[in-house]
TIPA-286465 format. One record per residue (C-alpha): residue number from 1; z, y, x. Coordinates in steps of 0.02 Angstrom, whole numbers, plus 50000, padded with zeros to 5 digits. Each point is the difference from the previous one (the first is absolute). Example, Ala and Ser with C-alpha at 12.3 -4.5 7.8 and 13.67 -1.06 7.14 Angstrom:
REM residues 2
num/Z/Y/X
1/50390/49775/50615
2/49967/50172/50069
***
This chain:
REM residues 57
num/Z/Y/X
1/48369/49862/49281
2/49894/49912/49879
3/49993/49851/49873
4/50149/49923/49920
5/50088/49949/50160
6/49994/50167/50071
7/50074/50075/49840
8/50152/49891/50026
9/50033/50070/50169
10/50130/50147/49979
11/49923/50175/50037
12/50115/50034/50142
13/49919/49851/50092
14/49829/50038/49945
15/50006/50177/50075
16/50116/49979/50155
17/49977/49827/50076
18/49887/49903/50120
19/49955/49826/49958
20/49976/49870/50131
21/49901/49854/49927
22/49898/49851/50055
23/49804/50030/49969
24/50002/49937/49821
25/49858/50096/49910
26/50113/50016/49840
27/50116/50126/50090
28/49844/50115/50038
29/49981/50033/49822
30/50179/50047/49972
31/50065/50081/50152
32/49918/50168/50048
33/49916/49986/50175
34/50104/50133/50083
35/50163/49906/49954
36/49928/49818/50045
37/50008/49922/50170
38/49939/49823/50022
39/50126/49889/50120
40/49995/49831/50044
41/50112/49890/49915
42/50082/49947/50158
43/50047/50187/50038
44/50145/49981/49880
45/49937/50164/49913
46/49938/49919/49849
47/50164/49926/49946
48/50049/50153/49900
49/49837/50002/49892
50/50015/49807/49977
51/50180/50029/49939
52/49945/50148/49887
53/49853/49898/49922
54/50132/49869/49955
55/50116/50135/49922
56/49859/50080/49907
57/49943/49834/49917
***
């Protein structure tokens, strides 16, 4: 993972996770493509990344 945001993510999550996000461009520069799945917010799959964002801030 890249940039300052990505550096804050613990290594175990960087290497072993799949991230469901909305189609926000900023995620594309931080989350590797093979671990990034774009999901509609109504699917409920973005809740975890939204909570994670708040925690990291």
